[in-house]
N, C-alpha and C positions, 0 to 999 in steps of 0.2 A: 746745606747751610752749616756754616761753622761760626760759633760764637765763643770767643776766648776772653775770659775776664781776668783782670789783674787789679792790683792796688789794695787788696785787703791786707790785714795784719792786726797787730796788737796796738791799740791806742788808748790813751787815758781819757777819762770823762772830760768833756768840754772841748776836746780837740776836734779838728775837722779832718775829713778824708775824702779823696776823690777816687772813685772806682772807674775803671775803663773797661770797655767791651769792644774788641776788634771783631768786626763781622765780615763775612764773605759768603758768596754763593746764594744770596737772596734773589730769587727770580720773580717774585710777585711785584707787580707794578705799584701796589699800594699795600702798606703794612704798618704796623705799630711795633716799634722796638723799644724795649725798656727793661725794667728791673722788678724782680720778685725776690723776696727774702723768706728764709725759714729759720726761726729762732729755735733753740733747743726745746724739744717737747711740744712744739706748737705747729700748727698747719702753715703752709706757705701763704704768703700775703703779697698781693700785688701792690706795688708802690707807685710806679709812674711809667708812662711810655710817651714816645714822641712819634707822631704820624709822619710817614715818609713824604706824602704829597703836600700836606698843608704845613709841614714843619711846625706843628702845634704841639705844645706840651700838655700832657694830661697827668693829673695827680689823684691819688686815692682820696685825698681830702681836697675840697675846692680851694682851701688855703694851703698852699704847698708846704708851708712850715719850714722845716730844716732841710728839706730835700730839694735839689735842683738838678733837673735833667738837661742835658745838652747834647748836641751832635756836631761832629766835624765831618762833613761829607767828603772832603778831600782825603781824610785819613781813614774813612770807613770805620769810624769809632764813635761810640756813644759813651757818655760819662754820667756818673751820678755823684754829685757833690753832697756830702752829708755834714752839716754843721752842728756844733754843740752836741757831740755824741754823748749818748747815755748808755749805761750798762744794758738797758733794755734793747738797745740796737744790736747787741751781740747776736749774730746770725750768719748763715751762709747766704750770700747775695748772688742771685742768678741773673744773667742776661737772658732775655727771651724775645721771641718774635711771634706776633700774631698776624697772619695774612689777612689783608683787607684792612680798611681804616675802621677798626672796631675797638676803640680804647676801653669801652665799658666791659667788653668781653675779656680783654686782657687783664684789666685791673681787678674787676669785681667777680668775674667768673673763672679767672685763670684758665681760660680756653686758649691754650698756647699751642702753637704749631712746632716751635723749635726752642730748645733749651741749651744753655751753656752748662758747663760742669760746676760752675760756682766758685766763689772766692770767700774765704772765711774772714769775717770781721769780728774781732773780740775787743770789747771796751771794758777795761779794768784798770784800777789803780794799783 
């Protein structure tokens, strides 16, 4: 499985950003693909994933807030839109895959089967 993230960079507070993850080689019939981030000095945090079979979105918080996950099946790409960026959003954002339709394991247990290398997002004025 290959997961290649892009779209990170330096942005100002209040701006929006869309991260992309181009994926390939996933052989599991059912999986959850999404995003995890790691801020400086903090543990990794599951944000969101989208289930392959139901095409349903799952978020860390029931209210998705400033994050929106989406997928373009034709392009084999998953996106994470982040609105109203805050300095606290500064982190490395990883694309990840959990085999099986197990969003809770993905988001809350970080029981991940495949990881991308990550893309840095820095929010600063």
